[in-house]
Every structure is written in C-alpha cells, then in structure tokens.
N, C-alpha and C positions, 0 to 999 in steps of 0.2 A: 363935077367930081374931080376930086383929087387922088391922087396914088403916090405911096410911096414905095421903093424899091431897094431892097437891100441886099448886095451879093457878098457871100461869105466864100472865102478862099483857105484852104489848109484844113478843113474840116476832118477830125480825128475820129468821129463814131457818127455817121449820118442818121443809122438806126436810133439811135440812144438820144441825138439832135430832134429826130422828128418826134420822138416820143414825148420828150420834155417840152417841145413847143406845142405839141398838141394839147397836152394834159395842162401845160402850166400857163403857155400865153396866148393861146387860142381865147381862151376865157377870158384875159386882159383888152383882148382886140375889142372882143364884144361890148364891153362897157363903155367904151370909147363913144362919145356922143358922132352922130353921122355914119356912124359903122354900115359899109355895106356888105365887103366882102376882104377875106385875108386868104393868102396860099403860100403853102411852105413847098417847094421845090428842091428835089434832089437831083441834081444836073450831072451827076456824076464826077468822077476823080477828086473828090474831096471839093467839089463846089455844090452850096445850097443857095437856093435863090427866093427872099419873100417878098409877096406884094401884097401890098395894105391897099384899098379902095375906100376913100369915104367921101359924104356928101359935100364936105367944106375944105377947104385949106387947115382949118384948126385940126380938123380930126386928122388928116394926116401926119402934120407936124407934133401933135401925141402919140400917134404910132411910133416916130422916131425917137423919143422921148422914152417911151415906155420899153420900146427894144433895147436901149441902150441897157437901160437899169437890169432888164431880165437877162440881157446877155451877160452883163459883168456879174448878177448874184446868182445865176444855175448855168450858164453855159462857157465860162470861161475857159473850161479845159477842152471843150468839144469844138468851139471856135476861136482857137488862138489869136487869128488876126482881125484888125477892125475891118471893118465891113466898106465896102463902096456904096454910098447912099447916095440915090438920087429921088428927089420928089417933084411932083407938078402937076399941071392941070391936063385932066383926061381930054383930048381935043378930038378924039375919034375912038369909037366902041362897036362891038357887035353882040 
C-alpha cells in the first residue's frame, strides 16, 4: 500500500473546507484505481491534514495531482498556503 499525506496551514474556514472536501473531493478519490481510504482531519489552529491510501504508488500519485487541482479550483480562498506533501510506501499498519 501507498499513502499520500498533505498538511494545510492557514485554513480560513475549517468547517466549510470540510464540507467541500466531503461533498466534492471524496467522490473523486473513490474513483482513483486502487483506492483504499481517505481521511480529512481538522488538527485545529488553522491546520488540516489529508491522508489518502491506495494499493499502489500510481494511485497515491494520482491523489496528489487531483488534490492540487481540486484545491486550486474549489478551495483556494480557504486553503491559501501550499500544502506540505509527503508520500510513500506504507511499511506498517494496524
């Protein structure tokens, strides 16, 4: 399995961002081949984190591309700063 993690800082409205992600982005993630799971986390203090899990690297890479497009097209005013993006192989899970 592979995962992509994106950390967004300076979020201006976490409730609205969560609504838009749930309604618009989650369905896009489910369409990516190899989809396993997606999580959108409100870490507080203007920080939100997403975690996408896929069966292969191609799915994780696709999620990063789709996330960038979705943020640019739908969330730019709510997520004004570029995210810190990390991706790699899942080497332990429970």
